[in-house]
N, CA and C of each residue as an Amber inpcrd file, in Angstrom:
protein
   291
  -2.1820000 -14.8680000  -1.3630000  -2.9520000 -15.2020000  -0.5040000
  -2.2890000 -16.3540000   0.6800000  -2.0420000 -15.1450000   1.7260000
  -1.5880000 -16.4580000   3.2220000  -2.5340000 -16.6890000   4.2460000
  -2.1300000 -17.7450000   4.7750000  -3.0500000 -17.9870000   5.6110000
  -2.1300000 -17.8460000   6.8730000  -2.5140000 -17.7760000   7.9320000
  -1.5940000 -17.2970000   9.3610000  -1.9220000 -17.9810000  10.8190000
  -1.4870000 -18.4150000  11.5120000  -1.6650000 -18.6140000  12.9380000
  -0.6930000 -18.1360000  13.8710000  -0.9150000 -17.0970000  14.8650000
   0.1220000 -16.2740000  15.3600000  -0.6090000 -16.7620000  17.1140000
   0.2040000 -17.6440000  17.8610000  -0.1940000 -17.9480000  19.2370000
   0.3500000 -16.7780000  20.3280000   0.8670000 -16.0530000  19.8170000
   1.8910000 -15.0080000  20.9990000   0.8060000 -13.5920000  21.2730000
   0.7730000 -13.2290000  22.1370000   0.3900000 -12.6590000  22.1820000
   0.4820000 -10.7060000  21.7730000   1.9960000 -11.0590000  21.4240000
   2.2550000  -9.8160000  20.4390000   2.1270000 -10.1720000  19.1250000
   2.1160000  -8.7880000  18.2860000   2.0420000  -8.6400000  17.1740000
   3.4550000  -9.7120000  15.9530000   3.0970000 -10.1840000  15.5740000
   3.8200000 -11.4070000  14.9400000   4.3810000 -10.8550000  13.4650000
   5.5920000 -11.2020000  12.8760000   6.1540000 -10.3550000  11.8140000
   5.7410000 -11.4020000  10.8220000   4.7530000 -11.1830000   9.5320000
   4.4130000 -12.3680000   8.7610000   5.3350000 -12.7110000   7.3750000
   5.4510000 -10.8020000   6.9430000   6.0350000 -11.0860000   5.7150000
   6.5370000  -9.4720000   5.7480000   7.7100000  -9.4610000   4.8960000
   8.5700000  -8.5870000   4.6140000   9.0280000  -8.3630000   2.5950000
   8.8590000  -6.8470000   2.0640000   9.1270000  -7.5630000   1.0540000
   9.5690000  -6.3270000   0.6300000  10.7240000  -5.7930000   0.0310000
  10.9350000  -4.3810000  -0.8520000  10.0110000  -4.0900000  -2.3370000
   9.8130000  -3.1410000  -3.1250000   9.1630000  -3.4010000  -4.1540000
   9.6350000  -1.7880000  -4.9200000   8.9740000  -1.5670000  -6.0760000
   9.5200000  -0.4350000  -7.0250000   7.8210000   0.3200000  -7.1680000
   7.2560000   1.3530000  -6.2680000   5.9220000   1.6910000  -6.4290000
   5.8070000   2.9060000  -7.2320000   5.3490000   3.3610000  -8.3520000
   5.5670000   4.3920000  -8.8980000   5.4190000   5.9210000  -8.0740000
   5.8850000   6.8980000  -8.1440000   5.5510000   7.5610000  -7.6430000
   4.0840000   8.5570000  -7.4680000   3.8850000   9.4000000  -6.7810000
   2.3660000   9.6710000  -6.4590000   1.5370000   9.1040000  -5.4650000
   0.0590000   8.9760000  -5.6390000  -0.3870000   8.5550000  -4.7300000
  -1.1000000   7.1180000  -5.1700000  -0.5340000   6.0840000  -4.0440000
  -0.7830000   4.6060000  -3.8140000  -1.6620000   3.7840000  -3.1200000
  -2.7290000   3.4740000  -2.7650000  -3.4890000   2.9370000  -1.4550000
  -3.2000000   1.5160000  -1.8120000  -3.0300000   0.6950000  -0.2830000
  -2.2620000   0.0240000  -0.3550000  -3.8740000  -0.7760000   0.8760000
  -4.6720000  -1.8750000   0.3270000  -5.1960000  -2.4280000   1.2510000
  -4.8700000  -3.9650000   1.6350000  -5.0790000  -4.3570000   3.1060000
  -4.3620000  -5.5030000   3.2920000  -5.9520000  -6.2950000   3.5300000
  -6.7930000  -7.4060000   2.6150000  -7.5150000  -8.3920000   2.5930000
  -7.4470000  -9.1960000   3.4530000  -8.1060000  -9.6940000   4.1660000
  -8.0190000 -11.0090000   4.7930000  -9.4920000 -11.1380000   5.8540000
  -9.9310000 -12.6070000   6.0220000 -11.1430000 -12.7090000   6.7900000
 -10.7360000 -13.8310000   8.1940000 -11.3810000 -13.7480000   8.9750000
 -10.8390000 -14.5920000  10.2740000 -11.4340000 -16.3820000  10.0070000
 -11.3920000 -17.0550000  11.2100000 -11.4090000 -18.3770000  10.6310000
 -12.9070000 -18.7840000  10.3200000 -13.9240000 -17.4900000  10.7190000
 -15.1300000 -18.2620000  10.2970000 -15.8240000 -17.3140000   8.9370000
 -14.8160000 -16.7440000   8.2220000 -15.0710000 -16.3000000   7.1570000
 -15.8600000 -14.6450000   6.9180000 -15.2050000 -14.0730000   7.9960000
 -15.8670000 -12.6480000   8.3550000 -15.0450000 -12.0470000   7.9770000
 -14.8070000 -11.1530000   6.8250000 -14.3130000  -9.9970000   6.6060000
 -13.5000000  -9.3050000   7.5080000 -12.0420000  -8.7830000   7.7490000
 -12.1080000  -8.0540000   9.1100000 -10.6900000  -7.2510000   8.7780000
 -10.1560000  -6.3620000   9.2620000  -8.8480000  -6.0150000   9.4190000
  -8.0450000  -5.4070000  10.3040000  -7.0890000  -6.4440000  10.6070000
  -6.7330000  -6.5990000  11.7180000  -4.8690000  -6.5900000  11.2990000
  -4.2640000  -7.0030000  10.0560000  -2.8470000  -6.5550000   9.9950000
  -2.7460000  -5.2080000   9.9750000  -1.1090000  -5.1950000  10.7020000
  -0.7840000  -3.7710000  10.2940000   0.4980000  -3.5850000   9.1910000
   0.1430000  -2.7270000   8.3820000   0.9860000  -2.2740000   7.1640000
   2.1240000  -1.3470000   7.4720000   3.4060000  -1.9860000   7.6290000
   4.3910000  -0.6230000   7.6220000   5.1350000  -0.1080000   6.3560000
   5.3560000   1.0680000   5.5520000   6.0880000   1.5320000   4.9740000
   6.8010000   2.1800000   4.8080000   8.2380000   1.9970000   4.4940000
   9.3300000   2.7830000   4.5530000  10.0380000   3.2450000   3.1210000
  10.1340000   4.6040000   2.6740000  10.8360000   5.4130000   1.6740000
  12.5450000   4.2810000   1.8170000  13.2050000   3.9660000   1.1000000
  14.5640000   3.6750000   0.5490000  15.5130000   4.8250000   0.1540000
  16.5140000   5.3300000   0.7020000  17.0650000   6.2030000  -0.2670000
  18.0960000   5.7820000  -1.0190000  18.5030000   6.3700000  -1.5470000
  20.5180000   6.3130000  -2.1880000  21.3690000   6.2130000  -1.1070000
  21.0650000   6.4580000  -0.2870000  22.0200000   6.1210000   0.8850000
  21.5730000   5.2900000   1.7370000  20.2800000   4.6130000   1.5450000
  20.3800000   3.4270000   2.1970000  19.1870000   4.0860000   3.4570000
  19.2320000   5.1540000   3.6790000  18.5770000   5.3160000   4.6780000
  17.0180000   5.4160000   4.4210000  16.3070000   4.8230000   5.7620000
  14.9650000   4.7900000   5.4400000  14.2080000   5.8130000   6.2940000
  12.5990000   6.0590000   5.5610000  12.1540000   7.3390000   5.9940000
  10.4640000   6.7730000   6.0940000   9.8330000   6.6320000   7.4500000
   8.5490000   6.0190000   7.2670000   7.3650000   6.7680000   6.3200000
   6.6090000   5.4530000   5.0610000   5.5750000   6.5440000   4.4360000
   3.9950000   6.0600000   5.6590000   4.2740000   4.6100000   5.9320000
   3.0890000   4.3050000   6.9230000   3.2320000   3.6620000   7.3970000
   2.5560000   3.5130000   8.7710000   2.1120000   2.3970000   9.8790000
   0.7920000   2.4860000  10.1580000  -0.3850000   1.9600000   9.4840000
  -1.5190000   1.6930000   9.7160000  -2.2630000   0.3950000   9.9250000
  -3.5320000   0.2040000  10.1640000  -4.0060000  -1.4560000  10.2710000
  -5.2010000  -1.2520000   8.9920000  -4.8450000  -2.1210000   8.3260000
  -5.7350000  -2.4800000   7.2570000  -5.7060000  -1.6210000   5.7700000
  -5.9060000  -0.4590000   5.5510000  -5.1760000   0.0000000   4.7620000
  -4.4910000   1.6480000   4.5330000  -4.0040000   1.9320000   3.3380000
  -3.2650000   2.9710000   3.6270000  -3.0630000   4.0560000   2.3330000
  -3.2440000   5.1410000   2.5890000  -2.9410000   5.7710000   0.8340000
  -1.1810000   6.5110000   1.4010000  -0.8120000   6.0100000   0.2770000
   0.9010000   6.3460000   0.2600000   1.0930000   7.4830000  -0.1360000
   1.6220000   8.3030000  -0.1640000   2.3670000   9.3240000  -1.0050000
   3.6430000   8.7670000  -1.1850000   3.7900000   8.5910000  -1.9920000
   5.3630000   8.1820000  -2.9190000   6.0360000   9.1470000  -3.2530000
   7.1610000   9.8490000  -3.0730000   7.7570000  10.8580000  -3.4130000
   8.5210000  10.8340000  -4.7050000   8.3230000  11.7830000  -5.7750000
   8.9470000  11.6240000  -7.2430000  10.5300000  11.3610000  -6.8740000
  11.5220000  12.1310000  -5.7990000  12.6920000  11.6330000  -6.1860000
  12.9170000  11.1220000  -4.7730000  14.2510000  10.4230000  -4.6500000
  14.3900000   9.8620000  -3.6980000  13.7770000   8.6930000  -2.9310000
  12.9370000   8.2900000  -3.5330000  12.0440000   7.1720000  -3.2140000
  12.0180000   5.8430000  -4.0490000  13.3290000   5.5900000  -4.5850000
  13.1360000   4.7550000  -5.7710000  12.8660000   3.3650000  -5.3710000
  13.0770000   2.7830000  -4.0040000  12.7740000   1.5040000  -3.5180000
  11.9240000   1.6680000  -2.1630000  10.5270000   0.8190000  -2.4230000
   9.9140000   0.9310000  -0.6690000   9.9360000  -0.3190000  -0.0360000
  10.1330000  -0.4400000   1.4390000  10.0960000  -1.9030000   1.8090000
   8.7340000  -1.7920000   2.8360000   7.9940000  -2.4970000   2.5540000
   6.6720000  -2.9260000   3.3210000   6.8820000  -4.1870000   3.9830000
   6.2960000  -4.0870000   5.1750000   5.7130000  -5.1140000   6.3410000
   4.9400000  -5.2380000   6.6370000   4.2140000  -6.6420000   6.8090000
   2.9500000  -6.9390000   7.6750000   3.2450000  -7.8650000   8.4010000
   2.3100000  -7.3230000   9.7010000   2.3590000  -7.7400000  11.3390000
   1.1070000  -8.0140000  11.3950000   0.5530000  -9.0820000  12.1390000
  -0.7670000  -9.6860000  12.7290000  -0.8150000  -9.9350000  13.6880000
  -1.7310000  -9.9070000  14.4610000  -2.2400000  -9.4170000  15.6960000
  -2.3000000 -11.6640000  16.0090000  -2.2240000 -11.5810000  17.1150000
  -2.8700000 -12.7000000  17.6240000  -3.7110000 -13.2070000  17.3040000
  -3.9390000 -14.9390000  17.2790000  -5.2270000 -15.1660000  16.1270000
  -5.1510000 -15.6860000  15.0930000  -6.2460000 -16.4810000  13.9780000
  -5.9830000 -16.9140000  12.8320000  -6.6060000 -15.8710000  11.8150000
  -5.6220000 -15.8120000  10.6640000  -6.2480000 -14.9880000   9.7300000
  -6.2790000 -16.2560000   8.4050000  -7.2060000 -15.9970000   7.4910000
  -7.5650000 -16.4600000   6.3430000  -7.5330000 -15.5950000   4.9230000
  -6.9380000 -16.1220000   3.6980000  -6.7710000 -15.5340000   2.6250000
  -6.1250000 -14.1600000   3.0180000  -5.2010000 -14.0260000   3.8370000
  -4.5950000 -12.5320000   3.7900000  -4.1830000 -12.3080000   2.4720000
  -4.2270000 -10.9060000   2.0530000  -4.1570000 -10.5980000   0.3530000
  -3.5010000  -9.2160000   0.3140000  -2.5030000  -8.6290000   0.0410000
  -2.3240000  -7.2420000   0.0730000  -2.7860000  -6.5040000  -1.5460000
  -3.5750000  -5.9330000  -1.6270000  -4.0170000  -5.0290000  -3.1920000
  -3.6800000  -3.7380000  -2.9470000  -2.7180000  -3.6030000  -4.1660000
  -2.2570000  -2.1020000  -4.5900000  -3.5020000  -1.3590000  -5.5520000
  -4.1160000  -0.1160000  -5.3880000  -4.6430000   0.1770000  -6.1390000
  -3.9340000   1.8880000  -6.8330000
C-alpha cells in the first residue's frame, strides 16, 4: 500500500511496474482513500502489452478499475503505470482478480 501527496496541479507518476499477467480477462482495481478516510477512485491506471519486438500496445487507460483482455499471443509482458491527481491519498493499493 502507498500513501502519497501530489502538490502539482498535473497528475503525477506514482508507480511503474512490469508484470506477467495470465492470458485472458484480468480485472485490476486501484483502491484508495482520501485524507478523511473516505474511499475514492482518482488514480489513473494505464497498461500496455510489450511484444517480442519491444513495441507497446495499449490495453487500458482508466480511472479506478479496468477489465483487461490480455492476448494469448504477443503479450508476454505487461507494463503498468499509476498516475495520481493533485491531493493526498492514503492506502493506495492495486488489486488483481
